[in-house]
FIVEXVO-91259 format. One record per residue: residue number from 1; residue in one letter; z, x, y of N, C-alpha, C in turn. Coordinates in Angstrom, 3 decimals. Layout:
% FIVEXVO-91259
+-----+---+----------+----------+----------+----------+----------+----------+----------+----------+----------+
!   k ! r !       nZ !       nX !       nY !      caZ !      caX !      caY !       cZ !       cX !       cY !
+-----+---+----------+----------+----------+----------+----------+----------+----------+----------+----------+
! NUM ! A !        Z !        X !        Y !        Z !        X !        Y !        Z !        X !        Y !
...
+-----+---+----------+----------+----------+----------+----------+----------+----------+----------+----------+
END
This chain:
% FIVEXVO-91259
+-----+---+----------+----------+----------+----------+----------+----------+----------+----------+----------+
!   k ! r !       nZ !       nX !       nY !      caZ !      caX !      caY !       cZ !       cX !       cY !
+-----+---+----------+----------+----------+----------+----------+----------+----------+----------+----------+
!   1 ! M !   -0.029 !    0.725 !   -1.152 !   -0.014 !   -0.113 !   -0.301 !   -0.068 !    0.822 !    1.379 !
!   2 ! S !   -0.896 !    0.494 !    1.896 !   -1.396 !    1.203 !    3.465 !    0.002 !    0.860 !    4.387 !
!   3 ! W !    0.763 !    1.384 !    4.956 !    1.612 !    1.329 !    6.245 !    1.708 !    2.509 !    7.200 !
!   4 ! K !    1.863 !    2.048 !    8.802 !    2.058 !    2.601 !    9.706 !    3.022 !    3.527 !   10.122 !
!   5 ! T !    3.146 !    4.641 !   10.406 !    4.122 !    5.386 !   10.883 !    4.293 !    5.701 !   12.406 !
!   6 ! P !    5.533 !    5.480 !   12.954 !    5.701 !    5.362 !   14.500 !    5.527 !    7.115 !   14.813 !
!   7 ! H !    5.401 !    7.571 !   14.397 !    4.543 !    9.122 !   14.771 !    3.462 !    9.489 !   14.774 !
!   8 ! R !    2.556 !    8.714 !   14.566 !    0.748 !    8.806 !   14.529 !    0.710 !    8.363 !   15.898 !
!   9 ! P !    0.177 !    9.413 !   16.640 !   -0.419 !    9.229 !   18.152 !   -1.332 !    8.170 !   18.401 !
!  10 ! K !   -2.128 !    7.857 !   17.537 !   -3.648 !    7.234 !   17.687 !   -3.363 !    5.973 !   16.680 !
!  11 ! G !   -1.955 !    5.763 !   16.197 !   -1.911 !    4.495 !   15.676 !   -2.480 !    4.454 !   14.335 !
!  12 ! E !   -2.924 !    5.753 !   13.522 !   -3.376 !    5.625 !   12.127 !   -2.678 !    4.995 !   11.055 !
!  13 ! V !   -3.505 !    4.491 !   10.205 !   -2.577 !    3.907 !    9.008 !   -2.386 !    5.250 !    8.267 !
!  14 ! T !   -1.420 !    5.333 !    7.408 !   -1.639 !    6.139 !    6.242 !   -1.852 !    5.798 !    4.898 !
!  15 ! Q !   -2.784 !    6.478 !    4.037 !   -3.225 !    5.928 !    3.031 !   -3.030 !    6.716 !    1.601 !
!  16 ! A !   -2.656 !    5.652 !    1.065 !   -2.095 !    6.306 !   -0.242 !   -3.468 !    6.146 !   -1.115 !
!  17 ! Y !   -3.238 !    7.248 !   -2.211 !   -4.690 !    7.188 !   -2.967 !   -3.676 !    6.880 !   -4.610 !
!  18 ! N !   -3.371 !    6.153 !   -4.819 !   -2.490 !    5.679 !   -6.374 !   -2.839 !    4.800 !   -7.608 !
!  19 ! D !   -4.330 !    4.616 !   -7.549 !   -4.867 !    3.895 !   -8.040 !   -5.207 !    4.548 !   -9.565 !
!  20 ! G !   -5.543 !    6.059 !   -9.418 !   -6.085 !    6.920 !  -10.374 !   -7.027 !    7.825 !   -9.914 !
!  21 ! V !   -7.739 !    8.218 !  -10.743 !   -8.423 !    9.846 !  -10.721 !   -9.804 !    9.517 !  -10.735 !
!  22 ! V !  -10.776 !   10.206 !  -10.146 !  -12.640 !   10.039 !   -9.911 !  -12.567 !   11.449 !  -10.165 !
!  23 ! T !  -13.684 !   11.918 !  -11.264 !  -14.290 !   13.333 !  -10.985 !  -16.089 !   12.923 !  -10.699 !
!  24 ! V !  -16.165 !   13.860 !   -9.815 !  -17.688 !   13.943 !   -9.131 !  -18.030 !   14.999 !   -9.815 !
!  25 ! Y !  -19.565 !   14.361 !   -9.853 !  -20.385 !   15.726 !  -10.702 !  -21.869 !   15.666 !   -9.874 !
!  26 ! A !  -22.550 !   16.484 !   -9.995 !  -23.755 !   16.709 !   -9.393 !  -24.567 !   16.627 !  -10.597 !
!  27 ! V !  -25.814 !   16.188 !  -10.696 !  -26.832 !   16.282 !  -11.666 !  -27.838 !   17.028 !  -11.625 !
!  28 ! T !  -27.787 !   18.245 !  -12.442 !  -28.944 !   19.271 !  -12.108 !  -30.004 !   19.173 !  -12.981 !
!  29 ! D !  -30.800 !   20.046 !  -12.860 !  -32.017 !   20.256 !  -13.869 !  -31.646 !   21.767 !  -14.968 !
!  30 ! A !  -31.327 !   21.138 !  -16.181 !  -31.025 !   22.800 !  -16.643 !  -32.082 !   23.311 !  -17.793 !
!  31 ! G !  -33.486 !   22.427 !  -17.494 !  -34.526 !   22.637 !  -18.418 !  -35.271 !   24.006 !  -18.083 !
!  32 ! P !  -35.870 !   24.594 !  -18.889 !  -36.712 !   25.923 !  -18.561 !  -37.995 !   25.907 !  -17.253 !
!  33 ! P !  -37.762 !   26.642 !  -16.791 !  -39.096 !   26.537 !  -16.151 !  -40.529 !   26.409 !  -16.547 !
!  34 ! G !  -41.081 !   25.517 !  -16.198 !  -42.137 !   24.850 !  -16.549 !  -42.011 !   23.717 !  -17.640 !
!  35 ! G !  -40.640 !   23.223 !  -18.187 !  -40.339 !   22.744 !  -19.159 !  -40.076 !   21.261 !  -18.776 !
!  36 ! L !  -39.663 !   20.474 !  -20.015 !  -39.377 !   19.202 !  -19.856 !  -37.912 !   19.435 !  -18.898 !
!  37 ! P !  -37.643 !   18.658 !  -17.957 !  -36.292 !   18.206 !  -17.117 !  -34.840 !   17.953 !  -18.001 !
!  38 ! V !  -34.276 !   18.717 !  -18.121 !  -33.195 !   18.378 !  -18.867 !  -31.967 !   18.129 !  -17.667 !
!  39 ! E !  -31.435 !   16.853 !  -17.300 !  -30.130 !   16.664 !  -16.635 !  -29.043 !   17.023 !  -17.218 !
!  40 ! K !  -28.152 !   17.942 !  -16.183 !  -26.965 !   18.360 !  -16.685 !  -26.031 !   18.177 !  -15.406 !
!  41 ! P !  -24.972 !   17.837 !  -15.991 !  -23.738 !   17.528 !  -15.078 !  -22.956 !   18.502 !  -14.797 !
!  42 ! V !  -22.816 !   18.875 !  -13.278 !  -22.063 !   20.101 !  -12.711 !  -20.832 !   19.760 !  -12.084 !
!  43 ! K !  -19.704 !   19.734 !  -12.248 !  -18.302 !   19.022 !  -11.672 !  -18.363 !   20.000 !  -10.213 !
!  44 ! K !  -18.149 !   19.114 !   -9.286 !  -18.190 !   19.415 !   -7.754 !  -16.217 !   19.235 !   -7.430 !
!  45 ! A !  -15.833 !   17.875 !   -7.682 !  -14.500 !   17.525 !   -7.363 !  -14.005 !   16.638 !   -8.370 !
!  46 ! V !  -12.506 !   17.066 !   -8.174 !  -11.790 !   15.735 !   -8.916 !  -10.872 !   15.261 !   -7.599 !
!  47 ! L !  -10.746 !   14.104 !   -7.417 !  -10.071 !   13.335 !   -5.946 !   -9.409 !   11.899 !   -6.867 !
!  48 ! R !   -8.199 !   11.848 !   -6.326 !   -7.534 !   10.649 !   -6.297 !   -8.154 !    9.492 !   -5.387 !
!  49 ! Y !   -7.825 !    8.431 !   -6.223 !   -8.509 !    7.134 !   -5.487 !   -7.462 !    6.196 !   -5.083 !
!  50 ! E !   -8.169 !    5.086 !   -4.353 !   -7.417 !    3.934 !   -4.225 !   -8.841 !    2.699 !   -4.483 !
!  51 ! E !   -8.408 !    1.671 !   -5.151 !   -9.342 !    0.776 !   -5.610 !   -9.469 !   -0.280 !   -4.153 !
!  52 ! R !  -10.852 !   -0.376 !   -3.772 !  -10.760 !   -1.271 !   -2.765 !  -11.436 !   -2.772 !   -3.035 !
!  53 ! R !  -11.284 !   -3.631 !   -2.087 !  -11.856 !   -5.109 !   -2.508 !  -13.582 !   -4.685 !   -2.291 !
!  54 ! L !  -14.346 !   -5.372 !   -3.080 !  -15.610 !   -5.099 !   -3.144 !  -15.861 !   -6.825 !   -2.529 !
!  55 ! G !  -16.545 !   -6.643 !   -1.292 !  -16.493 !   -7.605 !   -0.029 !  -17.890 !   -8.311 !   -0.533 !
!  56 ! L !  -17.805 !   -9.877 !   -0.312 !  -19.443 !  -10.360 !   -0.338 !  -20.258 !   -9.851 !    0.246 !
!  57 ! Q !  -20.593 !   -9.635 !    1.653 !  -21.931 !   -9.230 !    2.265 !  -22.116 !   -7.655 !    1.278 !
!  58 ! R !  -21.160 !   -6.829 !    1.164 !  -21.872 !   -5.398 !    0.068 !  -22.311 !   -6.061 !   -1.542 !
!  59 ! Y !  -21.599 !   -6.572 !   -2.077 !  -22.053 !   -7.214 !   -3.002 !  -23.684 !   -7.735 !   -3.315 !
!  60 ! Y !  -23.770 !   -8.981 !   -2.103 !  -25.238 !   -9.535 !   -2.157 !  -26.166 !   -8.774 !   -1.423 !
!  61 ! E !  -25.560 !   -7.694 !   -0.236 !  -26.843 !   -6.890 !   -0.081 !  -27.172 !   -5.899 !   -1.137 !
!  62 ! G !  -26.298 !   -5.606 !   -2.349 !  -26.732 !   -4.708 !   -3.069 !  -27.633 !   -5.594 !   -3.668 !
!  63 ! K !  -27.500 !   -6.754 !   -4.359 !  -28.208 !   -7.879 !   -5.317 !  -29.751 !   -7.873 !   -4.250 !
!  64 ! Q !  -29.514 !   -7.875 !   -3.191 !  -30.909 !   -8.118 !   -2.647 !  -31.869 !   -6.811 !   -2.750 !
!  65 ! N !  -31.178 !   -5.878 !   -3.167 !  -32.077 !   -4.224 !   -3.252 !  -32.081 !   -4.085 !   -4.941 !
!  66 ! Q !  -31.789 !   -4.767 !   -5.589 !  -31.396 !   -5.040 !   -7.213 !  -30.791 !   -3.475 !   -7.685 !
!  67 ! V !  -29.609 !   -3.370 !   -6.889 !  -28.297 !   -2.852 !   -7.118 !  -27.122 !   -3.615 !   -8.086 !
!  68 ! E !  -26.319 !   -3.191 !   -8.999 !  -25.420 !   -3.835 !   -9.343 !  -24.108 !   -3.067 !   -8.558 !
!  69 ! V !  -23.686 !   -2.994 !   -7.522 !  -22.260 !   -2.819 !   -6.941 !  -21.261 !   -3.554 !   -8.103 !
!  70 ! E !  -20.595 !   -2.196 !   -8.557 !  -19.508 !   -2.487 !   -9.467 !  -18.042 !   -2.384 !   -8.731 !
!  71 ! R !  -17.658 !   -1.047 !   -7.851 !  -16.358 !   -0.766 !   -7.439 !  -16.784 !   -0.324 !   -6.158 !
!  72 ! V !  -15.723 !   -0.124 !   -5.439 !  -15.708 !    0.825 !   -4.209 !  -14.200 !    1.255 !   -4.176 !
!  73 ! L !  -14.600 !    2.828 !   -4.147 !  -13.291 !    3.373 !   -3.979 !  -12.960 !    4.403 !   -3.016 !
!  74 ! R !  -11.537 !    4.450 !   -2.302 !  -11.006 !    5.101 !   -0.850 !  -10.505 !    6.712 !   -1.589 !
!  75 ! T !  -11.165 !    7.870 !   -1.168 !  -10.790 !    8.907 !   -1.830 !  -10.511 !    9.586 !   -0.250 !
!  76 ! P !  -10.325 !   11.008 !   -0.646 !   -9.856 !   11.949 !    0.474 !  -11.048 !   12.194 !    0.632 !
!  77 ! R !  -11.226 !   12.494 !    2.109 !  -12.821 !   13.188 !    2.851 !  -13.051 !   14.499 !    2.059 !
!  78 ! R !  -14.252 !   14.479 !    1.617 !  -14.797 !   16.102 !    0.759 !  -15.902 !   16.024 !    1.331 !
!  79 ! K !  -16.591 !   17.603 !    1.947 !  -17.942 !   17.754 !    1.868 !  -18.527 !   17.977 !    0.640 !
!  80 ! G !  -19.705 !   17.367 !    0.856 !  -20.488 !   17.865 !   -0.469 !  -20.870 !   16.527 !   -1.532 !
!  81 ! V !  -19.922 !   15.736 !   -1.193 !  -20.274 !   14.472 !   -2.117 !  -21.244 !   13.742 !   -1.364 !
!  82 ! S !  -22.082 !   12.995 !   -2.380 !  -23.406 !   12.705 !   -1.618 !  -23.810 !   11.302 !   -2.380 !
!  83 ! S !  -24.691 !   10.680 !   -2.130 !  -25.341 !    9.373 !   -2.926 !  -26.065 !    9.830 !   -4.267 !
!  84 ! Q !  -26.469 !   10.867 !   -4.331 !  -26.935 !   11.326 !   -5.337 !  -26.024 !   11.988 !   -6.612 !
!  85 ! D !  -25.006 !   11.711 !   -6.451 !  -23.730 !   12.251 !   -7.586 !  -23.446 !   10.855 !   -8.363 !
!  86 ! L !  -22.817 !   11.616 !   -9.516 !  -22.134 !   11.012 !  -10.528 !  -20.766 !   10.926 !  -10.414 !
!  87 ! A !  -20.296 !    9.465 !  -10.794 !  -18.740 !    9.573 !  -10.310 !  -18.015 !    8.835 !  -11.784 !
!  88 ! V !  -17.513 !    9.541 !  -12.469 !  -16.494 !    9.293 !  -13.263 !  -14.739 !    9.059 !  -13.279 !
!  89 ! T !  -14.372 !    7.840 !  -13.745 !  -13.037 !    7.130 !  -13.761 !  -12.452 !    7.939 !  -14.856 !
!  90 ! E !  -10.990 !    7.783 !  -15.122 !  -10.362 !    8.554 !  -15.751 !  -10.235 !    7.344 !  -17.187 !
!  91 ! D !  -11.039 !    6.213 !  -17.380 !  -11.163 !    5.687 !  -18.424 !  -12.408 !    5.840 !  -19.075 !
!  92 ! G !  -13.103 !    6.622 !  -18.145 !  -14.628 !    7.589 !  -18.932 !  -15.852 !    6.471 !  -18.404 !
!  93 ! Q !  -15.489 !    5.700 !  -17.690 !  -16.641 !    4.694 !  -17.002 !  -17.160 !    5.424 !  -15.851 !
!  94 ! Q !  -18.665 !    5.636 !  -16.153 !  -19.591 !    6.365 !  -15.461 !  -20.234 !    5.774 !  -14.580 !
!  95 ! Y !  -20.351 !    5.848 !  -13.161 !  -20.989 !    5.197 !  -11.964 !  -22.246 !    6.485 !  -11.644 !
!  96 ! R !  -23.273 !    5.422 !  -10.444 !  -24.058 !    6.289 !   -9.638 !  -23.332 !    6.380 !   -8.050 !
!  97 ! I !  -22.899 !    7.119 !   -7.473 !  -22.462 !    6.878 !   -6.053 !  -23.536 !    6.370 !   -5.282 !
!  98 ! D !  -23.697 !    5.229 !   -4.696 !  -24.539 !    4.636 !   -4.008 !  -24.583 !    4.836 !   -2.586 !
!  99 ! L !  -23.471 !    4.858 !   -2.073 !  -23.288 !    4.995 !   -0.678 !  -21.425 !    5.766 !   -0.233 !
! 100 ! V !  -21.600 !    6.475 !    0.132 !  -20.896 !    7.359 !    0.919 !  -20.411 !    7.016 !    2.484 !
! 101 ! Q !  -19.153 !    6.339 !    2.757 !  -19.149 !    6.109 !    4.175 !  -17.404 !    6.756 !    4.247 !
! 102 ! S !  -17.599 !    7.150 !    5.859 !  -16.365 !    7.779 !    6.288 !  -15.712 !    6.387 !    6.496 !
! 103 ! A !  -14.213 !    6.558 !    6.379 !  -13.243 !    5.722 !    6.724 !  -12.421 !    5.588 !    7.893 !
! 104 ! T !  -12.276 !    5.184 !    9.190 !  -11.632 !    5.204 !   10.317 !  -10.337 !    4.956 !   10.288 !
! 105 ! D !   -9.526 !    5.326 !   11.140 !   -8.200 !    4.837 !   11.823 !   -7.498 !    5.117 !   10.522 !
! 106 ! V !   -7.603 !    6.163 !    9.274 !   -6.427 !    6.046 !    8.113 !   -6.067 !    7.743 !    8.184 !
! 107 ! Y !   -5.078 !    7.751 !    7.830 !   -4.918 !    9.363 !    7.676 !   -4.274 !    9.684 !    6.338 !
! 108 ! P !   -4.771 !   10.719 !    5.557 !   -5.550 !   11.875 !    6.022 !   -6.907 !   11.473 !    6.102 !
! 109 ! P !   -8.020 !   12.400 !    6.581 !   -9.209 !   11.819 !    6.840 !  -10.028 !   11.136 !    5.384 !
! 110 ! S !  -10.490 !   10.016 !    5.019 !  -10.871 !    9.595 !    3.731 !  -12.676 !    9.191 !    3.903 !
! 111 ! M !  -12.922 !    8.515 !    2.809 !  -14.490 !    8.229 !    2.559 !  -14.177 !    7.179 !    1.585 !
! 112 ! D !  -15.321 !    6.514 !    1.597 !  -15.519 !    4.953 !    0.597 !  -16.318 !    5.508 !   -0.287 !
! 113 ! L !  -16.566 !    5.513 !   -1.426 !  -17.674 !    5.555 !   -2.452 !  -18.130 !    4.134 !   -2.800 !
! 114 ! T !  -19.248 !    3.845 !   -2.760 !  -19.415 !    2.519 !   -3.382 !  -20.387 !    3.265 !   -4.872 !
! 115 ! L !  -19.761 !    2.491 !   -5.771 !  -20.291 !    2.692 !   -6.996 !  -20.768 !    1.937 !   -8.046 !
! 116 ! T !  -22.322 !    2.225 !   -8.316 !  -23.078 !    0.982 !   -8.925 !  -23.150 !    1.692 !  -10.613 !
! 117 ! R !  -23.307 !    0.425 !  -11.189 !  -23.670 !    0.688 !  -12.736 !  -24.538 !    1.744 !  -13.403 !
! 118 ! I !  -24.747 !    2.469 !  -14.217 !  -25.967 !    3.156 !  -14.503 !  -26.001 !    2.839 !  -15.859 !
! 119 ! T !  -27.388 !    3.034 !  -16.669 !  -27.509 !    2.943 !  -18.264 !  -27.455 !    3.988 !  -19.076 !
! 120 ! Q !  -27.997 !    5.408 !  -18.098 !  -27.875 !    6.435 !  -18.575 !  -26.495 !    7.131 !  -18.809 !
! 121 ! K !  -25.894 !    7.097 !  -20.318 !  -24.748 !    7.864 !  -19.833 !  -25.004 !    9.324 !  -20.392 !
! 122 ! Y !  -24.029 !   10.357 !  -19.397 !  -24.071 !   11.799 !  -19.479 !  -22.889 !   11.815 !  -20.204 !
! 123 ! D !  -23.226 !   13.193 !  -20.863 !  -21.823 !   14.051 !  -21.946 !  -21.296 !   15.087 !  -20.912 !
! 124 ! V !  -20.087 !   14.598 !  -20.217 !  -19.401 !   15.072 !  -19.303 !  -18.137 !   16.228 !  -19.654 !
! 125 ! S !  -18.408 !   16.305 !  -21.063 !  -16.987 !   16.476 !  -21.639 !  -16.995 !   18.347 !  -21.566 !
! 126 ! N !  -18.085 !   19.265 !  -21.292 !  -18.194 !   20.366 !  -21.195 !  -18.726 !   20.888 !  -19.554 !
! 127 ! S !  -19.001 !   19.618 !  -18.789 !  -19.129 !   19.779 !  -17.419 !  -18.744 !   21.198 !  -16.749 !
! 128 ! N !  -17.633 !   21.218 !  -16.764 !  -17.064 !   22.025 !  -15.999 !  -17.571 !   23.774 !  -16.413 !
! 129 ! T !  -18.089 !   24.061 !  -17.315 !  -18.317 !   24.745 !  -17.988 !  -19.758 !   25.018 !  -18.179 !
! 130 ! G !  -20.636 !   24.158 !  -17.661 !  -21.618 !   23.948 !  -17.632 !  -22.618 !   23.799 !  -18.563 !
! 131 ! E !  -22.103 !   23.284 !  -19.950 !  -22.423 !   23.341 !  -21.081 !  -22.973 !   21.720 !  -21.319 !
! 132 ! G !  -22.635 !   20.400 !  -20.532 !  -22.946 !   19.032 !  -20.747 !  -24.606 !   18.735 !  -20.857 !
! 133 ! A !  -25.156 !   18.193 !  -21.505 !  -26.359 !   18.036 !  -21.494 !  -26.155 !   15.993 !  -21.440 !
! 134 ! A !  -27.478 !   15.625 !  -20.876 !  -27.739 !   14.494 !  -20.855 !  -28.005 !   13.666 !  -22.289 !
! 135 ! H !  -27.377 !   12.248 !  -22.669 !  -27.306 !   11.510 !  -23.563 !  -29.009 !   10.921 !  -23.620 !
! 136 ! G !  -29.366 !    9.872 !  -24.532 !  -30.437 !    9.230 !  -24.357 !  -29.778 !    7.886 !  -23.104 !
! 137 ! L !  -30.280 !    6.868 !  -23.376 !  -29.922 !    5.252 !  -22.682 !  -28.932 !    5.375 !  -23.535 !
! 138 ! A !  -27.806 !    4.600 !  -23.146 !  -26.697 !    3.813 !  -24.123 !  -26.963 !    2.561 !  -23.841 !
+-----+---+----------+----------+----------+----------+----------+----------+----------+----------+----------+
END
């Protein structure tokens, strides 16, 4: 639960990240030069998050663009996280990061990650060592 502290000069809300942990991966090409591409996830960051409410406007805008928006997570702001990345929650669910937005008026500086369902599942068990490879469609 967010709360205001009397000592913050700008009246910012203190943001808690108590709902879980999300791991962000970049998906890179590990195939040989000139060969078929082999997608491999490479770990970028491990972030704590707070689950945010998925608003109707965001949900229906996704539907208009044929995107199945599943969740919105608020995490500490981190450079390098982009809409091309893969997000894996602690329960093993994999999502594509569809949108990264900075959250204003909260402390510490935060960002909202809009997550969409993906059909291709990646093997992320060895991704921190760079040995993960893509599976076929699940």
